[in-house]
C-alpha positions as CSV (number, residue, x, y, z in Angstrom):
1,X,0.0,0.0,0.0
2,X,1.2,3.5,-0.8
3,X,1.5,6.1,2.0
4,X,2.3,9.8,1.8
5,X,3.1,12.1,4.7
6,X,2.4,15.8,4.2
7,X,4.4,18.5,6.1
8,X,3.9,22.3,5.5
9,X,6.9,24.2,6.8
10,X,7.2,28.0,6.5
11,X,10.3,30.0,7.5
12,X,13.9,29.0,8.0
13,X,14.5,25.3,7.7
14,X,15.6,23.6,10.9
15,X,19.3,22.8,11.5
16,X,18.6,19.0,11.2
17,X,16.8,19.3,7.9
18,X,19.5,17.5,5.8
19,X,19.6,14.6,8.3
20,X,15.8,14.5,8.6
21,X,15.8,14.2,4.8
22,X,18.4,11.5,4.9
23,X,16.1,9.4,7.1
24,X,13.2,10.0,4.7
25,X,15.3,8.8,1.8
26,X,16.1,5.6,3.8
27,X,12.4,4.7,3.7
28,X,11.8,4.4,-0.1
29,X,8.5,2.5,0.5
30,X,7.0,5.8,1.9
31,X,6.6,9.3,0.3
32,X,6.7,12.8,1.6
33,X,5.2,16.1,0.3
34,X,6.8,19.3,1.8
35,X,5.0,22.6,1.2
36,X,6.5,25.9,2.2
37,X,8.0,29.3,1.2
38,X,11.7,28.3,0.7
39,X,12.5,29.2,-2.9
40,X,15.9,27.4,-2.9
41,X,14.5,23.9,-2.4
42,X,14.1,21.8,-5.6
43,X,10.8,20.2,-6.5
44,X,12.3,16.7,-6.3
45,X,14.3,16.6,-3.1
46,X,14.6,12.8,-3.4
47,X,12.9,9.9,-5.3
48,X,10.3,9.8,-2.5
49,X,10.3,13.5,-1.3
50,X,8.5,16.2,-3.3
51,X,8.5,19.9,-2.5
52,X,5.7,22.4,-3.5
53,X,6.4,26.1,-3.2
54,X,4.0,28.6,-1.7
55,X,4.8,32.3,-1.6
56,X,3.6,32.6,2.0
57,X,1.0,31.3,4.4
58,X,-1.6,33.5,2.8
59,X,-1.2,31.6,-0.4
60,X,-1.8,28.3,1.5
61,X,-4.8,29.9,3.2
62,X,-6.2,30.8,-0.2
63,X,-5.8,27.3,-1.4
64,X,-7.6,25.9,1.7
65,X,-10.5,28.4,1.3
66,X,-10.9,27.5,-2.4
67,X,-10.7,23.8,-1.8
68,X,-12.9,23.5,1.3
69,X,-15.2,26.6,1.0
70,X,-13.8,28.1,4.3
71,X,-12.9,31.6,5.3
72,X,-9.6,31.2,7.2
73,X,-6.2,32.8,7.4
74,X,-3.2,31.2,8.9
75,X,-1.1,33.8,10.8
76,X,1.4,31.6,12.7
77,X,3.3,28.5,11.4
78,X,2.6,26.6,14.7
79,X,-1.1,27.0,14.1
80,X,-0.7,24.5,11.2
81,X,-0.8,21.8,13.8
82,X,-4.6,22.3,14.0
83,X,-4.8,21.9,10.2
84,X,-3.1,18.5,10.0
85,X,-6.4,16.6,10.0
86,X,-7.4,18.6,6.9
87,X,-4.4,17.7,4.8
88,X,-6.2,14.7,3.1
89,X,-8.8,17.2,1.7
90,X,-6.5,20.1,1.1
91,X,-4.0,18.1,-0.9
92,X,-6.4,15.6,-2.4
93,X,-5.0,16.0,-6.0
94,X,-1.5,14.9,-4.8
95,X,-3.0,12.0,-2.9
96,X,-5.0,10.4,-5.7
97,X,-2.8,7.3,-6.1
98,X,-2.2,6.8,-2.3
99,X,-4.0,4.4,0.0
100,X,-3.0,6.4,3.1
101,X,-2.2,10.0,3.8
102,X,-0.7,11.4,7.0
103,X,1.4,14.0,8.6
104,X,4.6,14.3,10.5
105,X,7.1,16.8,11.9
106,X,10.7,17.7,11.1
107,X,12.2,17.7,14.6
108,X,12.6,13.9,14.4
109,X,14.5,11.2,12.7
110,X,12.8,8.2,11.1
111,X,14.0,4.6,11.6
112,X,12.7,1.8,9.4
113,X,9.1,2.7,9.2
114,X,8.2,-0.5,7.3
115,X,9.0,-2.5,10.4
116,X,5.9,-0.9,12.0
117,X,3.6,0.2,9.2
118,X,3.6,-3.3,7.8
119,X,1.2,-4.4,5.0
120,X,-0.7,-6.3,7.7
121,X,-1.1,-3.2,9.9
122,X,-2.1,-1.0,6.9
123,X,-4.6,-3.6,5.8
124,X,-6.2,-4.0,9.2
125,X,-6.6,-0.3,10.4
126,X,-8.0,3.0,9.1
127,X,-6.2,5.3,11.6
128,X,-2.7,4.3,12.7
129,X,-1.1,6.3,15.5
130,X,-2.6,9.4,17.2
131,X,0.2,12.0,17.4
132,X,0.9,15.1,15.5
133,X,4.5,14.0,14.8
134,X,3.2,11.0,12.8
135,X,-0.2,9.6,12.0
136,X,-1.4,7.7,8.9
137,X,-5.1,7.8,7.9
138,X,-6.8,5.7,5.2
139,X,-7.4,7.7,2.0
140,X,-11.1,7.2,1.7
141,X,-14.1,9.4,2.3
142,X,-14.4,8.5,6.0
143,X,-10.7,9.3,6.6
144,X,-10.5,12.5,4.5
145,X,-13.6,13.9,6.1
146,X,-12.9,12.9,9.6
147,X,-11.8,16.4,10.5
148,X,-15.4,17.6,10.0
149,X,-16.4,15.8,13.2
150,X,-13.7,17.4,15.3
151,X,-15.1,20.8,15.9
152,X,-18.3,20.0,17.7
153,X,-17.6,22.4,20.5
154,X,-17.6,25.4,18.2
155,X,-17.4,25.9,14.4
156,X,-14.5,25.0,12.2
157,X,-13.7,28.6,11.1
158,X,-13.7,30.0,14.6
159,X,-11.2,27.3,15.8
160,X,-9.0,27.5,12.7
161,X,-8.8,31.3,12.9
162,X,-8.0,31.3,16.6
163,X,-4.2,31.8,16.9
164,X,-3.9,29.4,19.8
165,X,-3.3,25.8,18.8
166,X,-6.0,23.4,20.2
167,X,-4.1,20.2,19.6
168,X,-7.0,18.9,17.5
169,X,-5.2,16.0,15.9
170,X,-4.0,14.7,19.3
171,X,-6.7,15.7,21.8
172,X,-9.8,15.2,19.7
173,X,-9.4,13.3,16.4
174,X,-8.2,10.0,17.9
175,X,-11.3,9.8,20.1
176,X,-13.6,10.9,17.4
177,X,-12.2,8.3,15.0
178,X,-13.0,5.6,17.5
179,X,-16.5,6.9,18.1
180,X,-17.1,7.0,14.3
181,X,-16.3,3.3,14.1
182,X,-13.0,3.6,12.3
183,X,-10.5,0.8,13.0
184,X,-7.8,2.5,15.1
185,X,-4.4,1.4,16.3
186,X,-2.4,3.6,18.7
187,X,1.0,2.3,19.9
188,X,3.1,4.7,21.9
189,X,5.6,2.0,22.6
190,X,6.7,2.2,18.9
191,X,8.0,5.7,19.2
192,X,10.7,7.6,21.2
193,X,8.9,10.9,21.9
194,X,11.4,12.7,24.2
195,X,10.2,14.8,27.1
196,X,11.1,18.4,26.2
197,X,11.0,19.4,29.9
198,X,14.1,17.4,30.8
199,X,17.7,17.6,29.6
200,X,18.3,13.9,30.0
201,X,16.4,11.8,27.6
202,X,13.1,10.4,28.9
203,X,10.6,8.7,26.5
204,X,7.1,10.1,27.1
205,X,4.2,7.7,27.6
206,X,6.2,4.6,28.4
207,X,4.9,3.3,31.7
208,X,8.0,1.1,32.0
209,X,11.2,0.7,30.0
210,X,12.6,4.2,30.7
211,X,16.2,4.4,31.9
212,X,18.3,7.1,33.6
213,X,21.0,6.9,30.9
214,X,19.8,6.4,27.3
215,X,20.9,7.8,23.9
216,X,19.7,7.1,20.4
217,X,21.4,6.3,17.1
218,X,20.5,6.1,13.4
219,X,22.3,3.2,11.9
220,X,21.9,2.1,8.3
221,X,18.3,3.2,8.3
222,X,17.3,2.0,11.7
223,X,16.7,4.0,14.9
224,X,18.0,2.4,18.0
225,X,17.9,3.3,21.7
226,X,21.0,2.4,23.7
227,X,20.6,2.3,27.5
228,X,22.5,1.4,30.6
229,X,21.0,-1.3,32.8
230,X,22.9,-2.9,35.7
231,X,26.2,-2.1,34.2
232,X,25.3,-3.5,30.7
233,X,24.7,-1.6,27.5
234,X,21.6,-2.8,25.7
235,X,19.7,-1.6,22.7
236,X,16.2,-1.8,21.2
237,X,14.6,-0.4,18.1
238,X,12.0,2.5,17.6
239,X,10.1,3.6,14.6
240,X,11.5,7.2,15.1
241,X,12.9,9.6,17.7
242,X,11.1,12.9,18.2
243,X,13.0,15.8,19.7
244,X,10.1,18.1,20.4
245,X,11.0,21.7,21.2
246,X,14.7,20.9,21.6
247,X,17.5,22.7,19.9
248,X,19.3,20.0,17.9
249,X,23.0,20.8,18.0
250,X,24.9,19.0,15.3
251,X,28.5,18.7,16.5
252,X,30.4,17.5,13.4
253,X,29.9,16.9,9.7
254,X,27.7,13.9,9.7
255,X,27.8,11.8,6.5
256,X,26.8,8.4,7.7
257,X,25.4,6.9,10.9
258,X,24.9,9.2,13.9
259,X,24.4,9.4,17.6
260,X,21.8,11.5,19.3
261,X,22.5,12.5,22.9
262,X,21.4,15.3,25.2
263,X,24.8,17.0,24.6
264,X,24.2,17.0,20.8
265,X,24.3,14.9,17.6
266,X,27.5,13.5,16.1
267,X,28.8,10.9,13.7
268,X,28.8,7.3,14.9
269,X,32.3,6.1,14.2
270,X,32.6,3.4,16.8
271,X,30.5,1.2,19.1
272,X,28.5,2.9,21.8
273,X,30.4,3.1,25.1
274,X,30.0,4.5,28.5
275,X,31.4,7.8,27.3
276,X,28.4,8.4,25.1
277,X,26.0,8.4,28.1
278,X,27.9,11.1,30.1
279,X,26.0,14.4,30.0
280,X,27.5,17.9,30.2
281,X,26.4,19.7,33.4
282,X,26.9,23.1,31.8
283,X,24.7,22.2,28.9
284,X,22.0,21.0,31.4
285,X,22.1,24.4,33.2
286,X,21.7,26.1,29.8
287,X,18.9,23.8,28.8
288,X,17.0,24.4,32.1
289,X,17.2,28.2,31.6
290,X,16.1,27.9,28.0
291,X,13.2,25.7,29.0
292,X,12.0,28.1,31.7
293,X,12.0,31.0,29.2
294,X,10.3,29.0,26.6
295,X,7.6,27.8,29.0
296,X,7.0,31.3,30.2
297,X,6.5,32.4,26.6
298,X,4.1,29.6,25.9
299,X,2.0,30.5,29.0
300,X,1.9,34.2,28.1
301,X,1.0,33.4,24.5
302,X,-1.9,31.2,25.7
303,X,-3.0,33.9,28.1
304,X,-3.0,36.6,25.3
305,X,-4.7,34.4,22.8
306,X,-7.4,33.5,25.3
307,X,-8.1,36.5,27.5
308,X,-7.0,39.4,25.4
309,X,-8.7,38.2,22.3
310,X,-12.0,37.4,23.9
311,X,-11.8,33.7,23.6
312,X,-12.4,32.7,27.3
313,X,-15.9,31.3,26.7
314,X,-14.8,29.1,23.8
315,X,-11.7,28.0,25.7
316,X,-13.9,26.8,28.6
317,X,-16.3,25.2,26.2
318,X,-13.4,23.4,24.5
319,X,-12.0,22.2,27.9
320,X,-15.5,20.8,28.9
321,X,-15.8,19.1,25.5
322,X,-12.5,17.3,25.6
323,X,-13.1,16.2,29.2
324,X,-16.4,14.6,28.3
325,X,-14.9,13.1,25.1
326,X,-12.0,11.5,27.0
327,X,-14.3,10.2,29.8
328,X,-16.7,8.6,27.3
329,X,-14.1,7.0,24.9
330,X,-11.9,4.1,25.8
331,X,-8.2,4.7,25.6
332,X,-6.8,1.9,23.4
333,X,-3.2,3.3,23.4
334,X,-0.5,0.7,23.9
335,X,2.2,2.1,26.3
336,X,4.2,-1.0,27.2
337,X,7.0,-2.4,25.0
338,X,7.1,-6.1,24.2
339,X,9.4,-8.1,26.4
340,X,12.6,-9.4,24.9
341,X,12.9,-6.8,22.2
342,X,16.2,-5.6,23.4
343,X,19.7,-7.1,22.8
344,X,22.9,-6.9,24.9
345,X,25.6,-4.8,23.3
346,X,28.1,-4.9,26.2
347,X,28.1,-7.1,29.2
348,X,30.5,-5.1,31.3
349,X,30.2,-1.4,30.4
350,X,30.4,-0.2,34.0
351,X,28.6,2.6,35.7
352,X,28.5,6.4,35.3
353,X,30.1,8.0,38.5
């Protein structure tokens, strides 16, 4: 089955773009469409990655209004998160030959996606995964129009024109999909979604299988986690690693495999050892200061977008709506990794002092 992921990106490309693209190229069974305002990118970035130029977000807004009969205007790139569920309808011409459409982010590195989105999984489900950083939805009428059922607490134009992101594709769409009778599969244990509040890597959502010392690698198209456990180095595989809201510092000229640590990203030229798990205390102090400033900006932005713009009533309505939605819909998300999926890399690695 053919799957295409769509990712609008406006503004300066992230520092990890070339490496992100490298991990896309390593998944030739899947396709990506990037849309944005970067004039320097070629139309064909790779055999499986296409780029479509838009002058600005107003040009994309115009396309959405023409295609869907709406009256919206995108004013902030981050607000595009609330539009992800509409991509199947917005870019329907591009998706004609695809069985699934989906969306993803760029602050991530893909492993071997086909180890997870297998033909059996794609054949069995209509909505696979429930996160903004990667979800795949069957390209049929029910999947393409699913977004229409996600704005019951208000109207679609009010929500899409509200600058504050409502997290529609994560907080609402997965539950609506279940209630609409779509076959859904949500597996958080597949993914390494790193906690952006902590300097040391912690995988969000895993009830078990988190470790005090863990790093990630991209090796020949596969994303691995290496972790210390009782003096041994072990590793297991993930579909991708997501570095949400983290500055991705690339420490050397990466041309092949690479290591992802809290200290930064660098070429993998040898086997993982104890030294790769040692974190820089000064970088941690810098991270904590940066996080505090970022969090304060987020809170102030939410406050301005809600109170100063007269959206308090709709915000409270939204909060009541999702509370009822969550309470009335079973959570089918898998959060525990299968036993025996890790392998021993080193029996006597030692301990970090």
